[in-house]
Biopython code that builds the backbone (N, CA, C, O; Angstrom):
import numpy as np
from Bio.PDB.StructureBuilder import StructureBuilder

atoms = [
    (1, "MET", "N", (9.507, -10.773, 34.460)),
    (1, "MET", "CA", (8.792, -10.449, 33.263)),
    (1, "MET", "C", (9.767, -10.390, 32.133)),
    (1, "MET", "O", (10.769, -9.681, 32.235)),
    (2, "HIS", "N", (9.534, -11.081, 31.085)),
    (2, "HIS", "CA", (10.410, -11.036, 29.876)),
    (2, "HIS", "C", (9.750, -10.123, 28.862)),
    (2, "HIS", "O", (8.585, -10.299, 28.504)),
    (3, "SER", "N", (10.500, -9.169, 28.419)),
    (3, "SER", "CA", (9.968, -8.176, 27.402)),
    (3, "SER", "C", (11.018, -7.781, 26.435)),
    (3, "SER", "O", (12.207, -7.784, 26.756)),
    (4, "SER", "N", (10.584, -7.428, 25.204)),
    (4, "SER", "CA", (11.467, -6.923, 24.201)),
    (4, "SER", "C", (11.571, -5.443, 24.320)),
    (4, "SER", "O", (10.756, -4.836, 25.015)),
    (5, "PRO", "N", (12.539, -4.813, 23.674)),
    (5, "PRO", "CA", (12.668, -3.352, 23.735)),
    (5, "PRO", "C", (11.451, -2.710, 23.035)),
    (5, "PRO", "O", (10.844, -3.317, 22.153)),
    (6, "TRP", "N", (11.100, -1.447, 23.452)),
    (6, "TRP", "CA", (10.086, -0.726, 22.773)),
    (6, "TRP", "C", (10.586, -0.406, 21.336)),
    (6, "TRP", "O", (11.768, -0.149, 21.106)),
    (7, "GLN", "N", (9.633, -0.437, 20.395)),
    (7, "GLN", "CA", (9.955, -0.207, 19.004)),
    (7, "GLN", "C", (8.939, 0.806, 18.461)),
    (7, "GLN", "O", (7.749, 0.705, 18.760)),
    (8, "LYS", "N", (9.392, 1.764, 17.678)),
    (8, "LYS", "CA", (8.458, 2.707, 17.041)),
    (8, "LYS", "C", (8.670, 2.732, 15.544)),
    (8, "LYS", "O", (9.712, 2.293, 15.056)),
    (9, "SER", "N", (7.714, 3.232, 14.821)),
    (9, "SER", "CA", (7.789, 3.282, 13.394)),
    (9, "SER", "C", (8.958, 4.146, 12.939)),
    (9, "SER", "O", (9.310, 5.135, 13.582)),
    (10, "SER", "N", (9.534, 3.762, 11.846)),
    (10, "SER", "CA", (10.577, 4.544, 11.195)),
    (10, "SER", "C", (9.954, 5.898, 10.720)),
    (10, "SER", "O", (10.681, 6.879, 10.564)),
    (11, "TYR", "N", (8.693, 5.947, 10.505)),
    (11, "TYR", "CA", (8.030, 7.174, 10.062)),
    (11, "TYR", "C", (8.054, 8.223, 11.151)),
    (11, "TYR", "O", (7.854, 9.400, 10.849)),
    (12, "SER", "N", (8.291, 7.860, 12.414)),
    (12, "SER", "CA", (8.346, 8.762, 13.494)),
    (12, "SER", "C", (9.606, 9.502, 13.593)),
    (12, "SER", "O", (9.667, 10.489, 14.325)),
    (13, "ALA", "N", (10.612, 9.107, 12.918)),
    (13, "ALA", "CA", (11.974, 9.648, 12.941)),
    (13, "ALA", "C", (12.451, 9.710, 14.388)),
    (13, "ALA", "O", (12.360, 8.710, 15.099)),
    (14, "ASN", "N", (12.962, 10.869, 14.850)),
    (14, "ASN", "CA", (13.468, 10.969, 16.174)),
    (14, "ASN", "C", (12.529, 11.759, 17.082)),
    (14, "ASN", "O", (12.956, 12.329, 18.087)),
    (15, "HIS", "N", (11.231, 11.786, 16.714)),
    (15, "HIS", "CA", (10.303, 12.532, 17.499)),
    (15, "HIS", "C", (9.761, 11.649, 18.633)),
    (15, "HIS", "O", (9.764, 10.422, 18.530)),
    (16, "ASP", "N", (9.299, 12.288, 19.711)),
    (16, "ASP", "CA", (8.684, 11.600, 20.806)),
    (16, "ASP", "C", (7.169, 11.701, 20.704)),
    (16, "ASP", "O", (6.467, 11.815, 21.709)),
    (17, "ASN", "N", (6.676, 11.655, 19.454)),
    (17, "ASN", "CA", (5.271, 11.891, 19.182)),
    (17, "ASN", "C", (4.767, 10.677, 18.404)),
    (17, "ASN", "O", (4.382, 10.805, 17.242)),
    (18, "CYS", "N", (4.766, 9.484, 19.044)),
    (18, "CYS", "CA", (4.458, 8.257, 18.306)),
    (18, "CYS", "C", (3.926, 7.228, 19.279)),
    (18, "CYS", "O", (3.883, 7.420, 20.494)),
    (19, "VAL", "N", (3.523, 6.122, 18.672)),
    (19, "VAL", "CA", (3.138, 4.950, 19.398)),
    (19, "VAL", "C", (4.212, 3.908, 19.319)),
    (19, "VAL", "O", (4.739, 3.608, 18.248)),
    (20, "GLU", "N", (4.533, 3.354, 20.474)),
    (20, "GLU", "CA", (5.612, 2.339, 20.551)),
    (20, "GLU", "C", (4.967, 0.998, 20.849)),
    (20, "GLU", "O", (3.885, 0.933, 21.433)),
    (21, "VAL", "N", (5.625, -0.051, 20.453)),
    (21, "VAL", "CA", (5.099, -1.440, 20.633)),
    (21, "VAL", "C", (6.188, -2.389, 21.051)),
    (21, "VAL", "O", (7.348, -2.181, 20.695)),
    (22, "ARG", "N", (5.867, -3.397, 21.774)),
    (22, "ARG", "CA", (6.817, -4.429, 22.208)),
    (22, "ARG", "C", (6.063, -5.657, 22.571)),
    (22, "ARG", "O", (4.835, -5.600, 22.637)),
    (23, "THR", "N", (6.703, -6.771, 22.813)),
    (23, "THR", "CA", (6.102, -7.967, 23.368)),
    (23, "THR", "C", (6.554, -8.125, 24.812)),
    (23, "THR", "O", (7.689, -7.806, 25.166)),
    (24, "ALA", "N", (5.642, -8.624, 25.634)),
    (24, "ALA", "CA", (5.951, -8.834, 27.067)),
    (24, "ALA", "C", (5.115, -10.048, 27.497)),
    (24, "ALA", "O", (3.889, -10.033, 27.387)),
    (25, "ASP", "N", (5.777, -11.077, 27.979)),
    (25, "ASP", "CA", (5.123, -12.232, 28.505)),
    (25, "ASP", "C", (4.015, -12.812, 27.583)),
    (25, "ASP", "O", (2.943, -13.221, 28.031)),
    (26, "GLY", "N", (4.334, -12.820, 26.308)),
    (26, "GLY", "CA", (3.451, -13.423, 25.364)),
    (26, "GLY", "C", (2.319, -12.471, 24.882)),
    (26, "GLY", "O", (1.462, -12.895, 24.108)),
    (27, "LEU", "N", (2.308, -11.275, 25.301)),
    (27, "LEU", "CA", (1.326, -10.294, 24.886)),
    (27, "LEU", "C", (1.990, -9.171, 24.086)),
    (27, "LEU", "O", (3.211, -9.020, 24.120)),
    (28, "VAL", "N", (1.210, -8.411, 23.390)),
    (28, "VAL", "CA", (1.694, -7.226, 22.664)),
    (28, "VAL", "C", (1.315, -6.023, 23.463)),
    (28, "VAL", "O", (0.151, -5.874, 23.835)),
    (29, "GLU", "N", (2.270, -5.145, 23.747)),
    (29, "GLU", "CA", (1.978, -3.920, 24.511)),
    (29, "GLU", "C", (2.204, -2.684, 23.614)),
    (29, "GLU", "O", (3.119, -2.629, 22.793)),
    (30, "LEU", "N", (1.302, -1.687, 23.826)),
    (30, "LEU", "CA", (1.438, -0.438, 23.052)),
    (30, "LEU", "C", (1.340, 0.699, 24.047)),
    (30, "LEU", "O", (0.633, 0.631, 25.053)),
    (31, "ARG", "N", (2.103, 1.782, 23.712)),
    (31, "ARG", "CA", (2.077, 2.990, 24.553)),
    (31, "ARG", "C", (2.414, 4.195, 23.726)),
    (31, "ARG", "O", (3.017, 4.059, 22.662)),
    (32, "GLU", "N", (2.052, 5.350, 24.172)),
    (32, "GLU", "CA", (2.468, 6.595, 23.533)),
    (32, "GLU", "C", (3.819, 6.965, 24.081)),
    (32, "GLU", "O", (4.040, 6.909, 25.291)),
    (33, "SER", "N", (4.740, 7.348, 23.193)),
    (33, "SER", "CA", (6.097, 7.613, 23.635)),
    (33, "SER", "C", (6.220, 8.776, 24.679)),
    (33, "SER", "O", (7.148, 8.798, 25.488)),
    (34, "ASN", "N", (5.258, 9.732, 24.631)),
    (34, "ASN", "CA", (5.301, 10.850, 25.528)),
    (34, "ASN", "C", (4.515, 10.607, 26.768)),
    (34, "ASN", "O", (4.489, 11.481, 27.634)),
    (35, "ASP", "N", (3.853, 9.451, 26.925)),
    (35, "ASP", "CA", (3.129, 9.065, 28.157)),
    (35, "ASP", "C", (3.268, 7.561, 28.360)),
    (35, "ASP", "O", (2.366, 6.766, 28.098)),
    (36, "GLY", "N", (4.423, 7.239, 28.830)),
    (36, "GLY", "CA", (4.752, 5.770, 28.935)),
    (36, "GLY", "C", (4.058, 5.040, 30.112)),
    (36, "GLY", "O", (4.202, 3.826, 30.258)),
    (37, "GLU", "N", (3.335, 5.757, 30.915)),
    (37, "GLU", "CA", (2.682, 5.079, 32.018)),
    (37, "GLU", "C", (1.436, 4.365, 31.658)),
    (37, "GLU", "O", (1.009, 3.455, 32.368)),
    (38, "VAL", "N", (0.810, 4.770, 30.524)),
    (38, "VAL", "CA", (-0.417, 4.101, 30.063)),
    (38, "VAL", "C", (-0.033, 3.043, 28.988)),
    (38, "VAL", "O", (0.455, 3.390, 27.912)),
    (39, "ILE", "N", (-0.255, 1.819, 29.291)),
    (39, "ILE", "CA", (0.123, 0.754, 28.421)),
    (39, "ILE", "C", (-1.110, -0.102, 28.114)),
    (39, "ILE", "O", (-1.821, -0.544, 29.017)),
    (40, "VAL", "N", (-1.343, -0.323, 26.813)),
    (40, "VAL", "CA", (-2.463, -1.202, 26.405)),
    (40, "VAL", "C", (-1.879, -2.529, 25.979)),
    (40, "VAL", "O", (-0.925, -2.592, 25.204)),
    (41, "ARG", "N", (-2.480, -3.600, 26.509)),
    (41, "ARG", "CA", (-2.037, -4.964, 26.239)),
    (41, "ARG", "C", (-3.077, -5.700, 25.463)),
    (41, "ARG", "O", (-4.275, -5.532, 25.687)),
    (42, "THR", "N", (-2.595, -6.566, 24.492)),
    (42, "THR", "CA", (-3.523, -7.340, 23.672)),
    (42, "THR", "C", (-2.743, -8.622, 23.285)),
    (42, "THR", "O", (-1.541, -8.763, 23.507)),
    (43, "THR", "N", (-3.512, -9.518, 22.703)),
    (43, "THR", "CA", (-2.918, -10.789, 22.256)),
    (43, "THR", "C", (-2.244, -10.591, 20.895)),
    (43, "THR", "O", (-2.636, -9.667, 20.182)),
    (44, "PRO", "N", (-1.281, -11.378, 20.497)),
    (44, "PRO", "CA", (-0.688, -11.251, 19.184)),
    (44, "PRO", "C", (-1.695, -11.409, 18.064)),
    (44, "PRO", "O", (-1.587, -10.748, 17.031)),
    (45, "LEU", "N", (-2.706, -12.307, 18.265)),
    (45, "LEU", "CA", (-3.690, -12.520, 17.201)),
    (45, "LEU", "C", (-4.560, -11.277, 17.044)),
    (45, "LEU", "O", (-4.850, -10.890, 15.912)),
    (46, "LYS", "N", (-4.988, -10.637, 18.126)),
    (46, "LYS", "CA", (-5.794, -9.389, 18.056)),
    (46, "LYS", "C", (-4.949, -8.297, 17.440)),
    (46, "LYS", "O", (-5.443, -7.505, 16.637)),
    (47, "PHE", "N", (-3.702, -8.246, 17.800)),
    (47, "PHE", "CA", (-2.843, -7.195, 17.200)),
    (47, "PHE", "C", (-2.709, -7.416, 15.701)),
    (47, "PHE", "O", (-2.763, -6.460, 14.928)),
    (48, "ALA", "N", (-2.540, -8.631, 15.293)),
    (48, "ALA", "CA", (-2.370, -8.993, 13.869)),
    (48, "ALA", "C", (-3.587, -8.585, 13.084)),
    (48, "ALA", "O", (-3.494, -8.057, 11.976)),
    (49, "LYS", "N", (-4.754, -8.847, 13.691)),
    (49, "LYS", "CA", (-6.011, -8.500, 13.007)),
    (49, "LYS", "C", (-6.121, -6.967, 12.902)),
    (49, "LYS", "O", (-6.569, -6.458, 11.875)),
    (50, "PHE", "N", (-5.718, -6.224, 13.951)),
    (50, "PHE", "CA", (-5.763, -4.759, 13.959)),
    (50, "PHE", "C", (-4.782, -4.277, 12.803)),
    (50, "PHE", "O", (-5.143, -3.386, 12.034)),
    (51, "LEU", "N", (-3.568, -4.865, 12.699)),
    (51, "LEU", "CA", (-2.653, -4.446, 11.663)),
    (51, "LEU", "C", (-3.237, -4.686, 10.289)),
    (51, "LEU", "O", (-3.071, -3.866, 9.386)),
    (52, "GLN", "N", (-3.925, -5.814, 10.123)),
    (52, "GLN", "CA", (-4.544, -6.069, 8.786)),
    (52, "GLN", "C", (-5.504, -4.933, 8.410)),
    (52, "GLN", "O", (-5.528, -4.460, 7.274)),
    (53, "GLY", "N", (-6.299, -4.513, 9.414)),
    (53, "GLY", "CA", (-7.218, -3.381, 9.179)),
    (53, "GLY", "C", (-6.514, -2.100, 8.850)),
    (53, "GLY", "O", (-6.950, -1.330, 7.994)),
    (54, "VAL", "N", (-5.409, -1.873, 9.543)),
    (54, "VAL", "CA", (-4.583, -0.644, 9.280)),
    (54, "VAL", "C", (-4.013, -0.709, 7.897)),
    (54, "VAL", "O", (-4.080, 0.290, 7.182)),
    (55, "LYS", "N", (-3.463, -1.803, 7.474)),
    (55, "LYS", "CA", (-2.900, -1.931, 6.167)),
    (55, "LYS", "C", (-3.951, -1.811, 5.063)),
    (55, "LYS", "O", (-3.651, -1.366, 3.955)),
    (56, "ALA", "N", (-5.188, -2.212, 5.379)),
    (56, "ALA", "CA", (-6.288, -2.147, 4.408)),
    (56, "ALA", "C", (-6.937, -0.786, 4.323)),
    (56, "ALA", "O", (-7.824, -0.547, 3.503)),
    (57, "GLY", "N", (-6.462, 0.137, 5.218)),
    (57, "GLY", "CA", (-6.958, 1.559, 5.185)),
    (57, "GLY", "C", (-8.225, 1.757, 6.008)),
    (57, "GLY", "O", (-8.803, 2.841, 5.938)),
    (58, "GLU", "N", (-8.682, 0.808, 6.764)),
    (58, "GLU", "CA", (-9.908, 0.873, 7.479)),
    (58, "GLU", "C", (-9.953, 2.046, 8.537)),
    (58, "GLU", "O", (-11.025, 2.488, 8.950)),
    (59, "PHE", "N", (-8.737, 2.518, 8.947)),
    (59, "PHE", "CA", (-8.697, 3.577, 9.988)),
    (59, "PHE", "C", (-8.193, 4.858, 9.456)),
    (59, "PHE", "O", (-7.978, 5.784, 10.238)),
    (60, "ASP", "N", (-7.975, 4.994, 8.119)),
    (60, "ASP", "CA", (-7.390, 6.209, 7.552)),
    (60, "ASP", "C", (-8.246, 7.451, 7.876)),
    (60, "ASP", "O", (-7.694, 8.547, 7.969)),
    (61, "HIS", "N", (-9.522, 7.322, 8.044)),
    (61, "HIS", "CA", (-10.378, 8.453, 8.333)),
    (61, "HIS", "C", (-10.110, 9.051, 9.747)),
    (61, "HIS", "O", (-10.531, 10.161, 10.072)),
    (62, "LEU", "N", (-9.419, 8.286, 10.523)),
    (62, "LEU", "CA", (-9.096, 8.757, 11.942)),
    (62, "LEU", "C", (-7.713, 9.418, 12.024)),
    (62, "LEU", "O", (-7.366, 9.971, 13.068)),
    (63, "ALA", "N", (-6.947, 9.374, 10.986)),
    (63, "ALA", "CA", (-5.576, 9.905, 10.994)),
    (63, "ALA", "C", (-5.467, 11.255, 10.467)),
    (63, "ALA", "O", (-6.272, 11.674, 9.636)),
    (64, "ASP", "N", (-4.458, 11.989, 10.937)),
    (64, "ASP", "CA", (-4.101, 13.284, 10.404)),
    (64, "ASP", "C", (-2.751, 13.153, 9.692)),
    (64, "ASP", "O", (-1.686, 13.100, 10.306)),
    (65, "PHE", "N", (-2.857, 13.104, 8.415)),
    (65, "PHE", "CA", (-1.640, 12.939, 7.574)),
    (65, "PHE", "C", (-0.942, 14.191, 7.236)),
    (65, "PHE", "O", (-0.012, 14.174, 6.430)),
    (66, "THR", "N", (-1.356, 15.330, 7.831)),
    (66, "THR", "CA", (-0.794, 16.650, 7.519)),
    (66, "THR", "C", (0.394, 16.899, 8.386)),
    (66, "THR", "O", (1.153, 17.819, 8.079)),
    (67, "SER", "N", (0.627, 16.168, 9.439)),
    (67, "SER", "CA", (1.754, 16.464, 10.397)),
    (67, "SER", "C", (3.011, 15.787, 9.890)),
    (67, "SER", "O", (4.065, 15.892, 10.517)),
]
sb = StructureBuilder()
sb.init_structure("model")
sb.init_model(0)
sb.init_chain("A")
sb.init_seg("    ")
for serial, (resi, resn, name, xyz) in enumerate(atoms, 1):
    if name == "N":
        sb.init_residue(resn, " ", resi, " ")
    sb.init_atom(name, np.array(xyz, "f"), 0.0, 1.0, " ", f" {name:<3s}", serial, name[0])
structure = sb.get_structure()
């Protein structure tokens, strides 16, 4: 299996309280840094569409920006 290193947002600083992402065998994988056993896999196209929604603010109502 060919995979890239896990990457997390620079907004997470040095905390283990974040979502990490990488590519593996042509898919995009996501996991929580504090529970690495659960991995969600999706296609690059689906991930790109999700990121477009995030950037457009479609999910802001689900986030806690106080932390």
